[in-house]
N, C-alpha and C positions, 0 to 999 in steps of 0.2 A: 576332848571328844564330846560331841553333841549327842545327847540321847534322843532317839526317835521312838515314837509310840504308834502302834497300829490301832486305830479306833474302828469299832463296829458298833453301830447303834441304830435304833429306830427313832425317827423324828416324826412326831404327829404335828403337822403344820396346817395352818388355816390360810387360804388365799395365796398359796405359793405354788411354784412349779419346780420341777427338777432343775431346769436351767437357772432359775433365780437362786435356788439354794446353792447350786454348784458354783456360780459366779461369786456369791458371798463368801463361801468357804475357801475358795481357791488360793487366797493369799496366806492362809494359815497352814497349808500343807501340800502334799502331792499324792499321786496315785488315787485321786478322788473319784469315787463312783457314787452316784445318787440314782437309786432305782425306786420307782413307785411300787407300793405293795397293794394298796386298795384305795379306791377313790369314791368320793360322793360329792355332792354339790358344795359343801362347806369346808371339808377338810380332807386331808390325804395323809397316809403313812408312807414314809420314804425310808428305805434302808440306805444308810450312809456308811461307806468304807473309805478310810483315808490314812495317810501317814502324816504325823505332825510332831513338832518339837514341844508344843505346849497344849495338852488336852484341855486345860482350864479355859484358854481363850476360845477354843471351839465350842465348849459347853456353854460359855457365856453368850456366844453368838446364837446358839440354838434357842435360848430363851426369847430372842426377838421373833422367832418363827413359831414357837409352840413348845411342846413338851418332848422330852427324850425318855426312852425306856430301853430295856434289853441292851445295856451298855457292856461292851467288852473292850478292855484296854490291854494291849500286849506289847 
């Protein structure tokens, strides 16, 4: 049986859009939702929710976009 994890986190990204983030994460899970929280000219915070088999791969990918915080893994 494959274990699946529900991830919820805030991604602080620079020069990214919800569409760009969603397309990058799509291959690593499903039920993916990327919602902007606040925006300014240089960076944005996105709330990311998804189900994945390997949270480590998702968090490694996050490092290409920026920083993560408020992580919940269930």
